[in-house]
Every structure is written in C-alpha cells, then in structure tokens.
N, C-alpha and C positions, 0 to 999 in steps of 0.2 A: 191131188184128186181125192175127193171124199169117198170113204168106204161105206157103201150102202148097208153093210151088215151091222153097223152100229145101231143100238137100240135107243141111243140118246141123240139129241140134235145140238149143234153148236155152230157158232159163226161170229164174224166180226162185222160190226155196223159202224160206219163213219157218219158223224154228224157234221155236215158242211153247210156253209152259208156265209153271208156277210157278217161283219161284227155287230154285236148287240141284238141278235135275234133270239137269244135265249138258249143257245146250245148247251152251255154249262149247266144252267138251271134244269134243263130237261134231263141231262145225264144224272145229275144229283137226285132228281125225282125218281128215276128208274132204279138207281142203285139203293136208294133209301137212306143215304147218308151224304153229308157234304164232303166231297173229295176234291172238288175243284172250285176255285174262287169265283165270285160273282160281283159284277160292278156295272154301273150304268155308263162307264167310260168305254169307248171302243178299244179293240185289240187287248182286252184283258187277258185272254188265253194266249200264251206264247209257245207252249209246247204241245205236242200231241199226247193228250192224257187218256188213260184207259180206266174205264169203270167196268166192273164185272158183276153180272147178275146171274145167279145159279138157282134153278129149281130142280125138282127130282129128275126131270127128263130133258132138261135143256140148259145150256149156258150161252149167254150173250156177252160179248166183249164189246163195249161201246168205246169208240175213239172220238173224243171231243177235240176238234181241230181248231187252230187259230182262225179267226174270221178272215176271209179273203178280202183284200183291200189293195189300194194302190200304194206300194212301198215307197218310203222316203229315205230309207237307210238300209244297211246290210241286214240288220235284225228283221226289218219288215220283209225283205226278200226271202230270208230263211223261213219266216213264219208262213208266207205264201206257199213255198215249196213243200213244207210239211203238210199243209192242208191238201194240196193237190196230190201228193204222194199217197195220201190215205185212200184216194179213189182207186188206186191200182192194187191194193192189198186186202180188200174187204169182200164180204159176201153180199152186203146190202148197203145202200146209201140212203141216209135221211137228208133230204134237202130242206133245211129249216128256214122258214120265212116268218116275218113279223106281221101278224094279222092286223095289228093296229096301224100299220103304215102301207099295207098293200104291196104290190110289185114295183120295185124301184129299178132304175137304170142299172145299178150295181148288181141286182139280182139277175137281170137279163144277161149280163156279161158272164156271171157264174154259170148260168144255164148252158152256155156254150161248151164249157168243160164237162159238165154233168151229162150232156147228151152224147158224149163220146164213149161213156163207159158201157160195158156189155154185161151189166149186172142189174138186179132189181133196184129201182129208185122209187122211194116213197116221198112224196111232197108233204111236208108237215108244216101246216100253218099254226104257229105258236102264238101265245098271248091273245087267245080268243076272248078272254075275259075283258079285254080292252076294246073290243069291237062289237058294237050292238047290231051290226048289219052284215052278217057273214055272207049273205047272198051277193054282196057287192064285191067280194073277192074274185079276181079274174080266174078264168080257166086257162091253164097253161098248156099250150099245144105239146103233145108228145108224152105227157105224163097222166096216166089214168088213175094211179093209186094216190089219192089225196085224203089227208086226215087233218082234223081240226082239234087242237089240244090247248091246254093251259098248264104249263109246268107249275104255275103258282097255285091254282085251285085243283089241279089233277083232273080236270074235266077232259074226257077223251083219252086219257093216258092208258087205261086198261084196254080199251079197244085197239089202240096203236100197238101195245105190247102183244096182244093176241095175234094181230096181223103179222107182226115181226116174227113171232115164233113159228107161224105157219109157213114162212118163207125160209126158215133155217134149213140147211142141208143136214143129213145124218153126219154125226161126228163125235169125237171124244170130248171130255172136259179138259180144257187146256190148263185150268188153274184149280186149286183146291176149292171145295164148295163154300168155305167160309171166307174166302178172299174177295175183297171188293175193289181192289186196285193193285196194280203191280208196281206202282211208284213207291219208293222208300219213304219212311216217315220224315226224314230230313227234307226231302223235296217238298212234301205237303206243308211242313212247318214253314219253310221259306215262302211258299205261296200265301199262307195265311198272314204272314207279316206284310207281304206285298199288298194284300187286299186292304189292310188297314191304312197303308200309305195312299192307296187309291181313294179311300173314303175321306181322308183328311186333307188332301191336296187337290189343286185344280190346275187347269191349263196344261202346259207341257210337262210339268214335274212328274206326274204319274208314269209317263212313258219313258222317262229318263232314268228310272231306278232299276237296280238289280239287287237281289238279296243273296248273300253268301253266309251259310251256316258254318261258323268257325268251330264250334264245339257243341255237342249234344250228348250228354252222358247222364246215366242214372245215378242219383245220389244214394248213399248208403242208408240214409234214414227215410227213403222214399222220395218220389218225384223226380223231375228232370231239371238239369242245369243246362241252359242254352245260351250261347253267345252268338250273335248274328251282326253282320255288317250290312247297312243300307248304302249302296253305292249310287251316286248321282254323277252328272256330267259337268256341273258347274258349281262354283263356290256359292253363287246366289241361291241355287237349289238346296244346297246344304243348309243354309240359313232358314229357308222356308220350312224344311222338314223339322228342324230343331225347334223353330218357333221362339217367341218371346220367352226368355228365361227357361227354355226347354219344355214349355207346356205342350206344344204339338207332339214332340217326340214321346212325351209321357203318355199322351192319349193314345198314340199309335201302339206303344208298348202294352198299355192296359188292355186295349181291344184285342191285340194279337195274343197276349197271354191267355185271355179268356177262351178264345177260339182254339188255341193249342191244348188247353186243359180239357176242353170238350172232346177234342180228337183223341188225346192220350188217356183220358179218364184218370188223371192224377195231377198233383200239384206241380206247377212249373215255375222256375226261377229264370226270368228272361232278361238278358242284358243286350241293349242295342247301341251300336255306334253308327255314325254317319261319316262316310269318306267320299272323296271326289276321285273319279276315274274319267278323265276328260275324253269325251267323244267315244265312249266304249261301244256304243251300238254299231259303229262302223269298223271296229277292230276285230279281226278274226280270233286273235288270241284271247281277248276278253269274252267273246261270244262262246268260245270253247270252255273257258274257265267257269263261266256262269251256267253252262249246260244248254246253251241255245244252238250250238254247232257241234256236230260230231267231230271226234278227234282227227279223222282222216280227211275232213273237208277243209277247204281253204277259203 
C-alpha cells in the first residue's frame, strides 16, 4: 500500500497491446534513449523490459511487454504470460493501439483481459502521424481516457506524460535518478545484436534466433571485447545468417557494433558466431539458458 506521506510520486506503467503497435518505440521516446530494440517484424520484444523516467518529484517505471498474440511454441506462450502478468503488478496500464490500422479483432480479444483489471487504463492510439483522419478512429466502450500520440514525431507525448504523472500515487523513488533501465548491459547488448538479425533476415529466421553473450570484458587500453553466439534452429537458417562468403554476418556485426558503441560510448570489438540449437523455442532448458524462462518454471 502506498504511503500518502511521500512528497514524491512513483508508479509502474505497463504498455500492453498486440505486436507491432509501437510499444517499444513509445518507451524509448519517454526514456529519451534507446534501451529496447525496434523492428517492423512482429513479436520483436520477448522479455518484460523496464525503462525508468525520473524528474524532481516523480519516477515512472515503464514495462514494455511482449505483444499479445496466438502462440505457436513454448516461447510464444511464455511471452504471452509475461505480458498478461504485467497487468497484475502495475499502477497504470497503457493499452497501445495502432492508429494507422484502427481497431482489429486481435485488439478486441486483448480488451477482454484489460477490462478485468481494477487500475486506471489509458487508451493510447500511437502512430497518428500515419493517419490523416483521426476522427475515424472508433470509440471503445468502457474506456474514457483516450490519447493520440506519435512516438516517431513526439506529437501528443508531453500531454500523455502529464496525464500519467497526474495518475501516479504518492511513493518513493525505486531506482537512482540517473538510472534509465534495470536490465544489465549484457542483456541490452544481446538485444542490439538480435535487432540487426531482424533487419537483415526475412520470413521465419528472425523468430528462430537467440543471442548468448559469451564474453564481455573491458580492455586494458580502452573499449570492450565482446564474444556472442547467434543461435538458430536449423542448418539452413545458419547459412542464411552467414550469407554468401560471410557477407550478411559481416553486415549484422557492423550494425550491431555501431549500436553497441552508441550505447556504451566507447570502442567495441565484436566477434559473432552462428550455431544451431534445434527446436530451442520448445525446450524449457534452452528457454531458461537464454533468459526467456525463469529458473523455477518448467
């Protein structure tokens, strides 16, 4: 229970919705730095990621959740469970919708879970820069707090932030003021590598990969030395990622290294390997090893 004697406000805000509505982009915009990867491919976010925004009198902890979808494997089921569990442990819910596509059947299914929560729900129509007729967006029964934003252009973001702060309960700062995420650098580095695989591959390959950071150490003469493995499920996928004469893997490495250097603000020496772990998305042991399943879960 919150203590009303606090002079500061704080709270946890879950961003939920179907895949590809821009939840990750919205959180990055609020935090002011890229801490979660972005892709036009569905189910990009696999973990429940936290972004932290602190001002002098409030702190907001954003939970970017995996997009709710129909799971086809154990990994997908685990992603759905993480998204739904966020609804039980937060102070505010952002139901993020894609203004360029309107209300879909998948959104209607998600609404069934959101209507069950007993906390403030804010309907957030994102990507309004891609919709020239906002009046055409439907009114959703049962939700009065509706906001129109663009994570890309920042239109409406300050208004949404002000409304969120007004809903925060009194409370302490849970994290140091200069902290923007509670995920370790190794995790974010792995995600930045995965982002580049998403960029350079198509079809099923992006969803069949997992990244494992084997080594990440600071060099005596400055910079970081990083070894990472890109796991796939089939030999054919390994060939796709490596590409002709290793050209695709080289491009993935170059893009990842640049993103990691931007994150760490230092020189990075990145080595990538590609290995096969057959059907890993349906193996509990592999899901635990790659950080998608808690150690106590089966």
